[in-house]
Structures are given as C-alpha cells and as structure tokens.
Phi, psi and omega in degrees: 000132177267131176255170175304323185293336180274346177296127184302143186278067182222152179288152172292158176301145168268136179284127188273307178197162176238138184252134176229149177263136181224149185278347183212099187290339180283327180287324179292327173302314182292313191298309182296331176289310181296316186288322191224011179066028180285142178262135170277122182250350180203125170110191358292149179226158183268127179251111191242141180298324188278354185237000185227102184309304189300323178304317175295318178294321182274319182267350171094178189283340178290325186300130173238313177207167182199165167251146185222146174212159176233127179248159183235131175276167179300333180276352183096358182276141187265155168238109184265115186266134174229127177258098180282125189255320179217111003288151181289164178282153167267164181285164168293161176267171174277345187255157170281112194267069187280338173286356173277150174280155185104187178301138172231352164202164182250133178246130179240134180280109184230108184308313176260089183298329175295317180296305184297326176290328180290319187291326174298316181284324179289345181263010174105358174277196180218158180268140178254307179222157172282167173294138180226142178275117190249005175230100184316124181085002180241152181277015182296125178237148170220153174218157173237140176217178176237150165283167185300349191243013172095006176282129178285123184240134176259136176242122185245138188277348185228160176298162175299324177287322179295319180288315191261339172286340179248024174291132175295129177251092176312125178079000185295139174255012179094357178277144171294132173248130183231145180258138175290159179309322185262020182264021188297120183090342177273161174287159176289155181248140181291132176261350176066000000 
C-alpha cells in the first residue's frame, strides 16, 4: 500500500498537446478556430519522411508525407493536426470505437455545453448525445459530439478538477484512499 508520504515529491506531468488526424488540415484549422476559438500558431507545413528524422522513426517505413499544423487552446494545451497524404487516410466509421486501445475522445471545457453543441452541428460536426447532468445534485453537464472528420469530442461544463475532485463518494468516511502498485484491478484500500 502506498501512503501520501511515499508519493514522489514531484508535480504531475502537464498535458502538452493532443494530435489528431484529419483529411484536410486547412479546413480543420478553420473549424476548430470557429467552433472553439483555437488559434493556429504554426503551419500548416509539409512533413516528409526524407526530411524529418522523427517522422520516420515514429510513423514507420510506410509513411511518406503529411501536412501538419499546431493550434493553441485557451489553457495553453495544444492541438496538433495531421493530414496524412502518403499513404492516404481512410474514412472514419460511424461508431464511437471505445473498444479500441488508445485515445477515444478529446474533452473540451465549455461552460454552456448546449450552445457549444449547437455551434458544432452548425459548423458541420454531429451530435452524439444531448447535454446531460451526470452528477446528482451538481451543475456538471457533458455532451458528446464529433468534428466533421469523425473525432469524438466530449464537451464538459466544468474543469476536470472541479468535477472529479468533488465527485460524491458513496460510503466514504473522509479517509484518503490509495491503491498499492500491485493492486491493478483490485479496489482501493483505505489508509485511515
């Protein structure tokens, strides 16, 4: 069991950026700017396998070229857009592929989830769910939608810290709960 005193004295890592694939990087720059106010701070630029050491190392031998752009959110977290050109991209599916390993959605904080959802749809995205309050007795709302290229986006009315640090804990006795390093799949143990 790990106690608070045993947690290494370092701050948690900061989310720097999230990369998503789109079939048209210029259209995506415009869409994310109009829908959510993101600003393009770099690009688009051509990313070629023969001119970029990291692209070949990370993307493998099939990769030849892409267009790339970097957008900035209000919090300073970036959204990196990739338009893979060679080999070409395949189209999105109609399903939210939550069963696949890896990222399955991007969450953005928008105080008025209904207004943000309407904006997404007006700009060519699609609605997956209406805004719903998901914590009884709390004003927290969320809604799911997709950008025009199939990326699943969650819209949440409050910050991650506001929602999950204040999540009601049925049966909680006020003690901090910590899971040991070998407790994967096991419930948390109370430290009292």
